[in-house]
TISE-394272 format. One line per 2 residues: number of its first residue (from 1); for each residue x, y, z of N, C-alpha, C, O. Coordinates in Angstrom, 2 decimals, always signed. Atoms other than C-alpha are relative to their C-alpha. Layout:
REM TISE-394272
NUM> X/Y/Z/X/Y/Z/X/Y/Z/X/Y/Z | ...
//
This chain:
REM TISE-394272
1> +0.76/-1.22/+0.13/+14.40/-7.43/+9.82/-0.96/-0.16/-1.18/-0.50/-0.31/-2.32 | +0.94/+0.09/+1.11/+11.19/-7.65/+7.76/-0.07/+1.31/-0.78/-0.08/+2.40/-0.21
3> +0.25/-1.14/+0.89/+10.82/-5.35/+4.79/-1.26/-0.35/-0.78/-1.29/-1.34/-1.51 | +1.28/+0.24/+0.64/+7.25/-5.13/+3.53/-0.17/+0.99/-1.14/-0.04/+2.20/-0.95
5> +0.26/-0.85/+1.17/+6.53/-3.80/+0.03/-1.51/+0.01/-0.25/-2.14/-1.04/-0.37 | +1.43/-0.18/+0.25/+3.03/-2.41/-0.55/-0.14/+0.69/-1.35/+0.34/+1.81/-1.54
7> +0.25/-0.59/+1.31/+1.98/-1.80/-4.14/-1.44/+0.48/-0.04/-2.37/-0.27/+0.25 | +1.35/-0.56/+0.02/-0.98/+0.51/-4.56/-0.08/+1.08/-1.06/+0.93/+1.58/-1.55
9> +0.19/-1.06/+0.98/-2.48/+3.00/-6.95/+0.44/+1.34/+0.57/+0.37/+1.56/+1.78 | -0.39/-1.34/-0.38/-1.20/+6.55/-6.84/-1.20/+0.78/+0.52/-2.34/+0.50/+0.16
11> +1.05/-0.91/-0.44/-3.16/+9.22/-5.02/-0.54/-0.25/+1.39/-1.43/+0.48/+1.84 | +0.47/+0.27/-1.35/-3.66/+7.69/-1.58/+0.51/+1.11/+0.93/+1.65/+1.55/+0.80
13> -0.35/-1.11/-0.88/-3.63/+10.36/+1.13/+1.12/-0.36/+0.97/+1.36/-1.53/+1.26 | -1.05/+0.19/-0.99/-0.80/+10.84/+3.59/-0.57/-0.68/+1.24/+0.08/-1.53/+1.84
15> +0.64/+0.58/-1.18/-3.22/+9.97/+6.40/-0.25/-1.50/-0.19/-0.02/-2.29/+0.73 | +0.24/+1.43/+0.28/-4.16/+6.65/+4.75/+1.31/-0.78/+0.03/+1.36/-1.90/+0.54
17> -1.30/+0.67/-0.02/-0.49/+5.78/+4.23/+0.50/-0.17/+1.43/+1.08/-1.20/+1.76 | -0.41/+0.10/-1.41/+0.20/+6.51/+7.90/-0.72/-1.16/+0.67/-0.10/-1.92/+1.41
19> +0.77/+1.10/-0.58/-2.59/+4.10/+8.90/+0.50/-1.35/-0.50/+0.58/-2.31/+0.26 | -0.51/+1.25/+0.58/-1.26/+1.42/+6.54/+1.31/-0.38/+0.66/+1.49/-1.53/+1.07
21> -1.31/+0.26/-0.60/+2.28/+1.74/+7.92/-0.16/-0.43/+1.46/+0.47/-1.39/+1.89 | +0.20/+0.34/-1.42/+1.10/+1.68/+11.55/-0.65/-1.37/+0.14/-0.28/-2.15/+1.02
23> +0.69/+1.29/-0.08/-1.22/-1.28/+10.91/+0.92/-1.18/-0.31/+0.88/-2.19/+0.38 | -0.93/+1.07/+0.36/+1.44/-3.40/+9.21/+1.03/-0.18/+1.11/+1.36/-1.31/+1.48
25> -0.97/+0.06/-1.08/+3.94/-2.54/+11.94/-0.59/-0.73/+1.20/+0.08/-1.56/+1.82 | +0.67/+0.63/-1.15/+1.44/-3.60/+14.62/-0.07/-1.52/-0.16/+0.13/-2.26/+0.80
27> +0.09/+1.45/+0.24/+0.99/-7.02/+13.01/+1.34/-0.68/+0.31/+1.36/-1.72/+0.96 | -1.31/+0.59/-0.27/+4.73/-7.71/+13.14/+0.38/+0.10/+1.47/+1.02/-0.81/+2.01
29> -0.27/-0.15/-1.43/+5.00/-6.37/+16.69/-0.70/-1.10/+0.80/-0.18/-1.56/+1.81 | +0.73/+1.07/-0.67/+2.38/-8.96/+17.71/+0.74/-1.33/-0.06/+0.48/-2.23/+0.73
31> -0.85/+1.19/+0.10/+4.90/-11.61/+16.60/+1.31/+0.17/+0.76/+2.20/-0.68/+0.69 | -1.18/-0.21/-0.81/+7.51/-10.10/+18.90/+1.15/+0.73/-0.69/+2.25/+0.81/-0.15
33> -1.04/-0.73/+0.73/+9.44/-8.13/+16.29/-0.07/+1.47/+0.42/-1.13/+2.08/+0.34 | +0.03/-1.40/-0.43/+10.46/-4.70/+17.58/-0.23/+0.95/-1.17/+0.23/+0.70/-2.29
35> +0.38/-0.93/+1.08/+9.14/-1.74/+15.59/+1.21/+0.59/-0.72/+1.14/+0.89/-1.91 | -1.18/-0.58/+0.66/+12.65/-0.41/+14.92/+0.60/-0.94/-1.05/+1.44/-0.52/-1.84
37> -0.53/+0.95/+0.97/+13.34/-3.56/+12.89/-0.92/-0.20/-1.20/-0.62/-0.99/-2.09 | +1.01/+0.19/+1.06/+10.31/-3.24/+10.60/+0.07/+1.16/-0.98/+0.01/+2.33/-0.59
39> -0.02/-1.02/+1.05/+10.52/-1.39/+7.30/-1.15/-0.26/-0.97/-1.44/-1.40/-1.32 | +1.11/+0.09/+0.94/+7.62/-0.67/+4.97/+0.27/+0.97/-1.14/+0.56/+2.15/-0.91
41> -0.22/-0.82/+1.18/+8.00/+0.62/+1.43/-1.30/+0.03/-0.79/-1.83/-1.02/-1.16 | +1.22/-0.14/+0.79/+4.97/+1.98/-0.41/+0.38/+0.39/-1.42/+1.03/+1.42/-1.64
43> -0.23/-0.27/+1.42/+5.17/+1.82/-4.20/-1.32/+0.48/-0.59/-2.31/-0.26/-0.57 | +1.22/-0.53/+0.61/+2.61/+4.04/-5.90/+0.07/-0.18/-1.51/+1.01/+0.29/-2.17
45> +0.06/+0.29/+1.43/+1.63/+2.90/-9.37/-1.20/+0.74/-0.59/-2.31/+0.60/-0.09 | +1.16/-0.64/+0.65/-0.52/+5.05/-11.67/-0.98/-1.07/-0.49/-0.57/-2.12/-0.99
47> +1.03/+0.96/+0.42/-3.81/+3.29/-12.44/+0.14/-0.41/-1.47/-0.17/-1.54/-1.83 | -0.13/+0.35/+1.42/-3.07/+3.45/-16.16/+1.16/-0.98/-0.24/+1.25/-1.57/-1.32
49> -1.11/+0.96/+0.11/+0.07/+1.33/-15.52/-0.30/-1.31/+0.70/+0.59/-2.15/+0.85 | +0.41/+1.18/-0.76/-1.89/-1.36/-13.63/-1.08/-0.70/-0.81/-2.09/-0.09/-1.15
51> +0.97/+0.73/+0.79/-3.74/-4.07/-15.54/-0.78/-1.00/+0.83/-0.22/-1.69/+1.68 | +0.87/+0.95/-0.67/-6.70/-6.11/-14.28/-0.93/-0.60/-1.04/-1.67/+0.12/-1.71
53> +0.87/+0.71/+0.94/-8.46/-8.74/-16.40/+0.11/+0.58/-1.42/-0.91/+0.73/-2.10 | -0.21/-0.49/+1.36/-6.94/-7.36/-19.61/-0.35/+1.46/-0.21/-0.38/+1.93/-1.35
55> +0.38/-1.41/+0.10/-7.94/-3.77/-18.85/+0.88/+0.84/+0.89/+1.39/+0.37/+1.91 | -0.69/-0.93/-0.88/-6.18/-0.75/-17.46/-0.91/+0.28/+1.20/-2.12/+0.47/+1.05
57> +0.78/-0.28/-1.20/-7.27/-0.16/-13.87/-0.65/+1.38/-0.08/-1.70/+1.61/+0.50 | +0.56/-1.35/+0.14/-7.84/+3.49/-14.82/-1.34/-0.02/-0.72/-2.17/+0.87/-0.51
59> +1.29/+0.14/+0.68/-10.69/+2.33/-17.06/-0.95/-0.90/+0.80/-2.12/-0.56/+1.00 | +0.82/+0.97/-0.71/-11.96/-0.67/-15.12/-0.55/+0.55/+1.31/-1.69/+0.26/+1.70
61> +0.39/-0.54/-1.31/-12.09/+1.22/-11.82/-0.03/+1.52/-0.02/+0.39/+2.15/+0.95 | -0.03/-1.46/+0.10/-12.59/+4.78/-13.01/-0.86/+0.70/+1.04/-0.66/+1.89/+1.30
63> +0.84/-0.60/-1.04/-15.23/+5.37/-10.33/+0.60/-0.16/+1.42/+0.07/+0.41/+2.37 | -0.63/+0.24/-1.30/-12.92/+4.23/-7.48/+0.96/+1.15/+0.31/+1.87/+1.43/-0.47
65> -0.87/-1.11/-0.42/-11.30/+7.14/-5.63/+0.86/-0.46/+1.16/+0.38/-1.19/+2.03 | -0.87/+0.39/-1.10/-8.30/+6.70/-3.32/-0.41/+0.67/+1.31/-0.96/+1.77/+1.31
67> +0.34/-0.59/-1.30/-8.77/+7.28/+0.41/+0.90/+1.18/+0.35/+0.74/+1.78/+1.41
//
């Protein structure tokens, strides 16, 4: 049973998360894995707790809004 962990910034809409979960599930189904055996865990991390190139993502990507 595959368990997929998705790490992303906080604030993504419920609709976007639904699309992510369905899309990942579809990829595994294409390999013959039944959907009931696929688990996806979304970890939401605040941008200020995420570092990119020595900077907090909240500063580096302050203009980026979640879907």
